[in-house]
C-alpha positions in Angstrom: -0.1 0.0 -0.2 1.2 3.4 -0.9 1.9 5.6 2.1 0.3 9.0 2.3 3.1 11.6 2.4 1.9 15.0 4.1 4.4 17.9 3.4 4.5 21.6 3.5 6.3 24.5 2.2 6.5 27.5 4.5 8.5 30.4 5.8 10.2 31.1 9.2 12.5 33.6 10.6 14.8 34.0 13.8 13.3 37.0 15.2 12.5 36.8 19.1 9.9 38.2 21.2 8.2 38.4 24.5 5.8 35.5 24.5 3.2 35.1 27.4 3.2 31.9 29.3 0.4 30.0 30.9 1.3 31.2 34.2 1.0 34.6 32.9 4.8 35.4 32.8 6.5 36.6 29.7 9.6 35.3 28.4 11.7 36.0 25.3 11.4 33.1 22.7 12.2 32.6 18.7 9.0 33.4 17.0 9.5 31.2 14.1 6.5 31.0 11.9 4.5 33.3 14.1 6.7 36.6 13.3 4.4 39.1 12.1 7.0 40.3 9.5 6.9 37.0 7.6 3.5 38.0 5.8 1.9 40.9 4.2 -1.7 41.9 5.4 -3.1 40.0 2.4 -1.6 36.9 3.6 1.2 36.7 1.1 4.9 35.7 2.4 7.1 38.6 2.5 9.9 38.8 -0.2 12.8 39.8 2.1 12.1 38.4 5.6 12.6 34.9 6.8 13.8 31.7 5.0 11.9 29.0 3.1 11.5 25.7 4.6 9.9 22.2 3.9 8.5 19.8 6.4 7.1 16.2 5.7 5.9 13.8 8.0 6.8 10.0 7.0 4.3 7.4 8.1 4.8 3.9 8.8 2.1 0.9 8.4 3.7 -0.8 11.5 2.5 1.7 14.0 6.2 2.6 14.6 7.1 6.2 15.7 6.8 8.5 12.7 9.9 10.3 11.3 9.8 14.1 10.0 12.2 15.5 7.4 12.8 19.1 7.9 15.0 21.2 5.4 15.5 25.0 4.3 15.7 26.3 0.6 16.8 29.4 -1.0 13.5 30.1 -2.7 9.8 29.1 -2.7 10.3 27.1 -6.1 13.5 25.3 -4.7 11.5 24.5 -1.7 8.6 23.0 -3.6 11.0 21.2 -6.0 12.8 19.7 -2.8 9.7 18.7 -1.3 8.7 16.9 -4.6 12.1 15.0 -4.8 12.1 13.9 -1.1 8.3 12.5 -1.7 9.3 10.7 -4.7 12.3 9.1 -3.0 10.1 8.0 -0.1 7.7 6.4 -2.8 10.3 4.2 -4.0 9.7 1.9 -1.0 5.9 1.3 -1.7 6.4 -1.2 -4.3 8.9 -3.3 -2.1 8.2 -6.2 0.1 9.2 -4.5 3.3 8.2 -1.1 2.4 8.4 0.0 6.2 12.1 -1.1 6.3 12.9 0.5 3.2 11.2 3.8 4.1 13.0 3.9 7.2 16.2 3.6 5.4 15.5 6.0 2.7 14.2 8.6 5.3 17.8 8.1 7.2 19.7 8.4 3.9 17.7 11.9 3.1 18.0 13.3 6.5 21.8 12.6 6.6 22.3 14.1 3.1 20.3 17.2 4.0 22.2 17.7 7.3 25.3 17.6 5.6 24.3 19.9 2.7 24.9 17.1 0.1 22.9 16.4 -3.3 19.9 14.1 -2.6 20.4 10.4 -4.2 19.4 9.7 -7.6 16.0 7.7 -7.6 17.3 4.9 -10.2 20.4 4.8 -7.9 18.3 4.1 -4.6 15.8 1.7 -6.5 18.8 -0.3 -7.9 20.5 -0.5 -4.5 17.0 -1.6 -2.9 16.6 -4.3 -5.6 20.1 -5.8 -4.9 20.2 -5.4 -1.1 22.9 -2.8 -0.8 23.6 -0.2 1.8 22.1 2.8 0.3 24.7 5.2 1.7 27.9 3.5 1.5 29.0 3.4 -2.2 31.6 0.8 -2.5 34.7 1.8 -4.6 36.9 -0.4 -6.9 39.7 -0.2 -4.3 37.5 -1.4 -1.4 36.0 -4.1 -3.1 39.2 -5.4 -4.7 40.9 -5.6 -1.3 37.8 -7.5 0.4 37.7 -9.7 -2.8 41.5 -10.6 -2.6 41.1 -11.2 1.1 38.4 -13.6 0.7 40.1 -15.8 -1.9 41.8 -18.3 0.4 41.4 -21.1 -2.4 44.1 -19.6 -4.5 47.6 -21.0 -5.1 50.6 -19.1 -3.7 51.7 -17.8 -7.1 48.3 -17.0 -8.3 47.5 -15.0 -5.2 51.0 -13.0 -5.4 50.1 -12.3 -9.1 46.7 -11.1 -8.1 48.0 -9.0 -5.5 50.5 -7.4 -7.6 48.0 -6.7 -10.4 45.7 -5.0 -7.7 48.3 -2.9 -6.0 50.6 -1.8 -8.8 47.9 -1.3 -11.6 44.2 -1.6 -10.5 44.0 0.5 -7.6 46.1 3.4 -8.9 44.1 3.6 -12.0 40.6 2.4 -11.0 40.6 2.4 -7.4 38.8 5.8 -6.7 35.7 5.0 -9.1 32.4 3.7 -7.6 32.3 0.0 -8.1 28.7 0.3 -9.7 29.9 3.1 -12.0 33.1 1.3 -13.5 32.7 1.4 -17.2 34.8 0.0 -20.2 36.1 3.6 -20.9 37.8 3.6 -17.4 39.6 0.2 -18.2 40.5 1.8 -21.6 42.0 4.4 -20.0 43.8 2.3 -17.5 45.5 0.5 -20.7 46.3 3.7 -22.2 48.2 4.8 -18.7 50.1 1.6 -18.6 51.3 2.0 -22.3 52.2 5.6 -21.7 54.3 4.5 -18.6 55.9 2.0 -20.8 56.9 4.6 -23.3 58.4 6.6 -20.6 60.2 3.5 -19.0 61.7 2.9 -22.5 62.9 6.6 -22.9 64.4 6.4 -19.1 66.2 3.1 -19.9 67.7 4.6 -23.0 69.0 7.6 -21.4 70.5 5.3 -18.8 72.1 3.3 -21.2 73.5 6.4 -23.1 74.8 7.9 -19.6 76.5 4.7 -18.9 78.3 4.7 -22.3 79.3 8.3 -21.7 80.4 7.7 -18.1 82.7 4.6 -19.2 84.3 7.0 -22.0 84.8 9.7 -19.4 86.2 7.5 -16.9 88.6 5.9 -19.6 89.8 9.4 -20.8 90.4 10.6 -17.1 87.5 13.3 -17.3 86.7 13.1 -13.7 84.2 16.1 -13.8 82.1 14.7 -16.6 82.5 11.3 -14.9 80.9 12.7 -11.6 78.1 14.6 -13.8 77.2 11.6 -15.5 77.1 9.6 -12.4 74.8 12.1 -10.9 72.4 11.8 -13.7 72.3 8.0 -13.6 71.5 8.4 -9.8 68.7 11.0 -10.6 67.2 8.4 -12.9 67.0 5.5 -10.3 66.8 1.9 -10.9 65.9 0.5 -14.1 61.9 -0.1 -14.5 60.6 -2.9 -16.4 57.8 -2.3 -18.8 54.3 -4.0 -18.8 54.0 -6.0 -21.8 50.9 -7.1 -23.6 50.5 -10.6 -21.8 50.7 -9.0 -18.6 48.1 -6.4 -19.6 45.8 -9.4 -20.4 46.5 -11.0 -17.0 45.6 -7.8 -15.1 42.3 -7.6 -17.3 41.7 -11.3 -16.3 42.1 -10.5 -12.6 39.7 -7.5 -12.7 37.2 -9.7 -14.8 37.4 -12.4 -12.2 36.7 -10.0 -9.4 33.8 -8.6 -11.1 32.2 -12.0 -11.9 32.2 -12.4 -8.3 30.6 -8.9 -7.8 27.8 -9.9 -10.2 27.1 -13.0 -8.1 26.9 -10.6 -5.0 24.4 -8.5 -6.9 26.8 -5.5 -6.6 26.8 -4.8 -10.1 24.9 -6.3 -13.1 27.5 -6.0 -16.0 31.2 -7.0 -16.1 33.0 -4.2 -18.1 36.2 -5.9 -18.1 34.7 -8.6 -20.4 33.6 -6.0 -22.9 36.8 -4.5 -23.5 38.9 -5.5 -26.6 42.5 -6.3 -26.4 44.8 -7.3 -29.2 44.8 -11.1 -30.1 47.2 -13.3 -28.1 50.5 -13.3 -29.7 53.2 -15.6 -28.2 56.8 -14.4 -28.4 58.3 -15.6 -31.7 60.3 -18.9 -31.0 63.7 -18.6 -33.2 66.5 -21.2 -33.8 70.0 -20.2 -32.9 71.2 -20.7 -36.5 74.9 -19.9 -37.5 74.0 -16.6 -38.9 72.2 -15.6 -35.7 74.8 -16.7 -33.7 77.5 -14.7 -35.6 75.5 -11.7 -35.4 75.0 -11.9 -31.5 78.7 -12.5 -31.2 79.1 -9.0 -33.0 76.2 -7.2 -31.3 75.3 -9.0 -28.2 71.6 -8.6 -29.2 69.2 -11.8 -29.0 66.9 -11.7 -32.1 64.0 -12.7 -30.0 62.9 -13.1 -26.3 62.5 -16.8 -26.9 65.8 -18.5 -28.3 66.1 -22.0 -29.0 69.4 -24.0 -29.1 70.0 -26.3 -31.9 70.4 -30.2 -31.1 74.0 -29.7 -31.3 74.2 -26.7 -29.2 72.1 -28.4 -26.5 74.3 -31.7 -26.5 77.4 -29.3 -26.2 75.9 -27.7 -23.0 75.1 -31.1 -21.6 78.4 -32.5 -22.3 80.1 -29.4 -20.9 78.3 -29.5 -17.5 78.3 -33.2 -17.0 80.6 -32.9 -13.9 78.4 -30.0 -12.6 76.2 -31.0 -9.5 73.0 -29.9 -11.6 74.0 -31.8 -14.7 71.4 -34.5 -14.1 68.5 -32.1 -13.4 69.5 -30.2 -16.8 69.7 -33.4 -18.7 66.3 -34.3 -17.3 64.6 -31.0 -18.3 66.4 -30.9 -21.7 65.4 -34.4 -22.6 61.6 -34.6 -20.9 60.6 -31.0 -21.3 59.9 -30.7 -17.7 59.4 -27.4 -16.0 61.8 -26.0 -13.6 59.3 -26.5 -10.5 58.3 -29.9 -11.7 62.1 -31.0 -11.7 62.9 -29.2 -8.4 60.0 -30.9 -6.9 60.3 -34.5 -8.2 60.1 -37.0 -5.5 61.7 -40.4 -5.5 58.2 -42.0 -4.9 57.3 -40.9 -8.5 60.3 -42.3 -10.2 60.1 -46.1 -11.4 63.7 -46.8 -12.4 63.0 -50.4 -13.1 59.9 -49.5 -15.2 61.6 -46.6 -17.0 59.2 -43.8 -16.1 58.3 -40.9 -13.8 55.3 -39.2 -13.0 54.7 -35.5 -12.7 52.3 -35.2 -9.5 53.7 -31.8 -8.0 55.9 -28.9 -8.3 58.4 -26.8 -6.1 56.7 -23.4 -6.6 58.6 -20.3 -6.1 56.2 -17.6 -4.5 58.3 -14.3 -4.1 61.3 -16.1 -2.8 59.4 -18.5 -0.6 59.1 -22.0 -2.0 56.5 -24.5 -1.4 55.4 -28.3 -2.8 52.1 -27.3 -4.6 50.0 -29.1 -7.3 51.4 -28.5 -10.7 50.6 -25.7 -13.2 47.2 -27.2 -14.3 45.2 -30.6 -14.3 47.0 -31.6 -17.6 50.5 -31.0 -16.2 50.0 -34.1 -14.0 51.2 -36.9 -16.5 53.7 -39.9 -16.8 57.0 -39.5 -18.8 58.8 -42.5 -20.3 62.5 -42.6 -19.4 65.1 -43.9 -21.9 67.8 -46.3 -20.6 70.6 -43.6 -20.8 68.6 -41.3 -18.6 67.7 -44.1 -16.1 71.5 -44.7 -15.8 72.0 -41.0 -14.8 69.3 -41.1 -12.2 70.5 -44.2 -10.7 74.0 -42.8 -10.3 72.6 -39.7 -9.0 70.7 -41.7 -6.4 73.6 -43.5 -5.5 75.4 -40.3 -4.9 72.7 -38.9 -3.0 72.9 -41.9 -0.7 76.5 -41.2 -0.1 75.7 -37.7 0.9 73.0 -38.8 3.2 75.5 -41.3 5.1 78.0 -38.6 5.4 75.6 -36.2 6.8 74.2 -38.7 9.2 72.0 -36.8 11.6 72.4 -33.5 9.6 70.5 -35.0 6.5 66.9 -33.8 6.2 64.7 -36.6 4.4 62.6 -34.6 2.0 62.3 -37.3 -0.4 63.3 -35.2 -3.4 65.3 -36.3 -6.3 67.5 -33.3 -6.3 68.7 -31.7 -3.0 71.3 -29.9 -1.2 73.9 -31.5 0.5 71.9 -31.7 3.6 68.9 -33.2 1.8 66.9 -30.1 1.8 65.2 -28.7 -1.6 67.0 -26.9 -4.2 65.8 -23.2 -4.7 64.6 -23.3 -8.1 66.1 -19.9 -8.7 69.4 -21.3 -7.9 68.8 -23.6 -10.8 68.4 -20.7 -13.1 71.3 -18.6 -11.9 73.5 -21.7 -12.2 72.4 -22.2 -15.7 73.0 -18.7 -16.7 76.3 -18.8 -15.3 77.3 -22.1 -17.2 75.9 -20.7 -20.6 78.2 -17.7 -20.1 81.2 -19.7 -19.1 81.0 -22.0 -22.3 80.1 -19.0 -24.4 77.1 -20.7 -25.7 74.1 -18.0 -27.4 71.8 -17.1 -24.6 68.6 -18.9 -23.6 66.5 -19.0 -20.5 66.4 -22.1 -18.6 62.7 -22.6 -19.7 63.9 -22.4 -23.3 65.2 -26.1 -22.6 61.5 -27.0 -22.7 60.9 -25.2 -25.8 63.8 -26.9 -27.4 62.4 -30.3 -26.2 59.1 -29.5 -28.0 60.7 -28.0 -31.3 63.2 -31.0 -31.7 60.4 -33.6 -31.0 58.3 -32.2 -33.8 61.3 -31.7 -36.0 62.0 -35.4 -35.6 58.4 -36.2 -36.9 57.1 -37.1 -33.3 53.2 -36.8 -33.7 51.9 -33.5 -32.1 49.6 -35.2 -29.7 52.4 -37.2 -28.2 54.4 -33.8 -27.8 51.3 -32.5 -26.1 51.2 -35.3 -23.6 54.9 -35.1 -23.1 54.7 -31.2 -22.2 51.5 -31.5 -20.3 49.8 -28.9 -22.4 46.0 -28.8 -22.5 45.4 -29.1 -26.1 47.4 -30.3 -29.2 46.3 -27.1 -30.9 48.2 -25.0 -28.3 51.3 -27.3 -29.0 50.8 -26.8 -32.7 50.5 -23.3 -32.7 53.5 -22.5 -30.6 56.0 -25.1 -31.9 55.1 -26.1 -35.4 56.3 -23.0 -37.0 59.9 -23.3 -35.2 60.0 -27.0 -36.1 59.5 -26.3 -39.7 62.3 -23.5 -39.4 64.5 -26.3 -37.7 63.8 -28.6 -40.8 64.7 -25.9 -43.3 67.8 -25.2 -41.7 68.9 -28.7 -41.5 68.0 -29.2 -45.4 69.9 -25.9 -46.1 73.0 -27.3 -44.0 72.9 -30.7 -46.0 72.4 -28.9 -49.5 75.4 -26.7 -48.5 77.4 -29.7 -47.6 76.5 -32.0 -50.9 76.6 -29.0 -53.5 79.8 -27.3 -52.4 82.7 -27.5 -55.0 84.9 -30.1 -54.3 88.7 -29.5 -53.9 91.4 -30.8 -56.3 92.2 -33.6 -53.9 88.4 -34.3 -53.7 87.7 -34.6 -57.4 87.0 -38.6 -58.0 88.8 -39.8 -61.2 87.2 -42.2 -63.8 
């Protein structure tokens, strides 16, 4: 049932006068609406005396105490408009299941806004918040929501949680945090992306300046120009530490984090649309995988520049590395990664219980994940990463010898040995930090003057050379633990074809070169 709202527009003033009391005494009081100066003789309100006011009584069907809304206005027209707005806001509660409760909430909101001199809420906004069960006077910002959302995501793996926290702290809150959650638009997210790209351009400019200053500093120092060297050193210090740009894939992950958070906001009925899903970003582009061919190696030795972020050793280069480090303490783990394509965390987290040397296979069931600098044993990267890998006799022999050596270290350590059950450990049985595998790999690559690749690129090499050898793409997918063979094909088929062409080119050059006089056959 619609409530009957009774409101009035009137004038009052702050004049005081002597007012007779019931006991016949006279006291000075504020006259309010009784001031004779408020009206002319014909009953019209005076133009230049008093101030306009509204008053409205809010009834409740539950017989609870009635509320009164009072407020001032500059003119009669403004007072009438204000009274109309207040009444329309209160009538929003008429169609709800609990009109009295909602009318009280709206009344409290109106009185609070009027007392603070703030604009009254929009009707549509109040109607939407009532429908969604939201607090009428506490607009949730993107920052508040994201902080609360992340705190509630206790189901996330450590690495994922760290990535979400970084996306929210470094990008989402600085760009979007001040915006009301229910007013977040696609344009806001596009502006965030533009801001990130502008920041990238500034970082690239600063990094180039930093490189130029370093070169000039080296020249000044070599020439003995101490004043110039000091000035350049000051400029380098002013630029601060080098910054990393935010790449396209990271921008996609930032958008994905926001989209995941907003999807939960929809479930909580805080918003009705997920604007992060509506924004368009460039299509996924994987870094170009390139083989370290002889011309590329020659150019790298001249310039020191890698042709692509993802570079893959040839089979011969991989063999050269494995042979060179065969006496190193991490030799077996590098062999295992290069031959099987296991990820760093999968190899570092491999347990003897998952290795069947007699059966010639191992199972990938967990990984040693690096979360910041902390490490923990977790499930593999995805469900598809849980897999069984066949081991060739040569690799089985390496693992047997490694196990025997580990047993000797365990005996020597005696009570100082920690039984983690891991295949690859430190001298006391504890886990090897995954970052140590990477650091030693880079050191060995530089030591043996091999063209630079990342440790993870051993895995890319496994896939590339397997496809080059003609192994079915489905088998390569299973070996690497990819979700689909389509992903495997999209990422590696091109570079495998490139490797085949390079091999054909090498063979052609061998068999078509002009023979020397000593090599010419006689008939």
